[in-house]
C-alpha positions as CSV (number, residue, x, y, z in Angstrom):
1,M,80.8,-27.7,109.2
2,K,84.5,-27.6,108.7
3,T,84.1,-23.7,107.5
4,L,81.8,-23.1,110.6
5,V,84.3,-24.3,113.3
6,S,87.1,-22.4,111.2
7,A,85.0,-19.2,111.5
8,Q,84.5,-19.8,115.2
9,A,88.4,-20.6,115.7
10,K,89.1,-17.2,114.0
11,K,86.7,-15.4,116.0
12,L,88.2,-16.9,119.3
13,I,91.7,-16.1,118.1
14,L,90.7,-12.5,117.3
15,A,89.0,-12.1,120.6
16,S,92.2,-13.4,122.3
17,I,94.4,-11.0,120.6
18,L,92.3,-8.0,121.3
19,A,91.9,-9.0,125.1
20,F,95.5,-9.4,125.4
21,A,96.0,-6.2,123.6
22,F,93.8,-4.2,125.9
23,A,95.4,-5.9,129.0
24,F,98.8,-4.5,128.1
25,A,97.9,-1.3,126.4
26,D,99.2,0.9,129.6
27,A,102.5,-0.7,129.2
28,A,102.7,0.1,125.5
29,F,102.0,3.8,126.1
30,A,104.1,4.0,129.1
31,A,107.2,6.1,128.8
32,V,110.0,7.2,131.0
33,R,109.6,10.9,131.6
34,T,112.1,13.5,133.3
35,V,110.5,16.5,134.8
36,T,112.1,19.4,136.8
37,L,110.3,20.6,139.9
38,S,111.0,24.0,141.7
39,V,111.4,23.6,145.4
40,P,111.8,26.9,146.5
41,G,111.3,26.1,150.4
42,M,114.9,24.6,150.8
43,Y,117.1,26.6,153.0
44,C,119.6,24.4,154.2
45,A,122.2,21.8,153.0
46,V,120.0,19.0,154.7
47,C,116.6,19.8,152.6
48,P,117.8,18.3,149.4
49,I,118.4,15.0,151.2
50,T,114.9,14.9,152.6
51,V,113.4,15.7,149.3
52,K,115.2,13.3,147.4
53,K,114.4,10.7,149.9
54,A,110.7,11.5,149.6
55,L,110.9,11.4,145.7
56,V,112.8,8.1,145.5
57,K,110.1,6.3,147.8
58,V,107.5,7.1,145.1
59,P,106.7,3.9,143.0
60,G,108.0,4.4,139.4
61,V,110.7,7.0,140.1
62,S,114.1,5.6,139.0
63,K,116.4,8.8,139.5
64,A,116.1,12.0,141.5
65,V,118.6,14.9,141.7
66,V,118.2,17.6,144.0
67,S,120.0,21.0,144.1
68,F,120.1,23.2,147.1
69,E,121.7,25.9,144.9
70,K,119.2,25.8,142.1
71,K,116.2,24.8,144.4
72,E,115.1,22.3,142.2
73,A,114.8,18.5,141.7
74,V,115.1,16.7,138.4
75,V,113.2,13.6,138.6
76,T,113.3,10.5,136.2
77,F,110.0,8.3,136.6
78,D,107.9,5.7,134.5
79,D,104.6,7.6,133.7
80,A,102.5,4.2,134.1
81,K,103.5,3.9,137.5
82,T,103.3,7.4,139.0
83,S,102.5,11.2,137.8
84,V,103.9,14.5,138.5
85,K,101.1,15.2,141.1
86,A,102.4,12.2,142.9
87,L,105.7,13.7,142.9
88,E,104.6,17.1,144.0
89,D,102.5,15.3,146.8
90,A,105.5,13.4,148.0
91,T,107.7,16.6,148.4
92,F,104.7,18.3,150.1
93,E,104.3,15.4,152.4
94,A,108.0,15.8,153.4
95,G,107.4,19.8,154.0
96,Y,108.4,21.2,151.0
97,E,106.1,22.4,148.3
98,S,107.1,21.9,144.6
99,T,105.5,22.8,141.1
100,V,106.8,21.9,137.7
101,K,109.6,24.3,136.6
102,G,108.0,27.3,134.9
103,E,104.4,26.6,136.2
104,K,102.8,29.0,138.9
105,T,101.6,27.9,142.3
106,K,97.8,28.5,142.5
């Protein structure tokens, strides 16, 4: 009987460990990323302020540096909380189309 209980206890412990691992798997693979977005539609000195405000409102964004001169935004974000698509959507909703630097607009 002692061996049966011990085997059941081992299975329960193993199941608990696996459940815990799957529950926190996203956090384990999350990474802080930095992406450069091309924002060609900025035409005045106020545009970068609008773009920055839109980007920092996105959950997971920790930093946004927007340059009018370069017409780009360098954004640091937690990829477990947001995505590049969400960043592009945020600038679009603010009135500025953006794409990852180096990629073409479709």
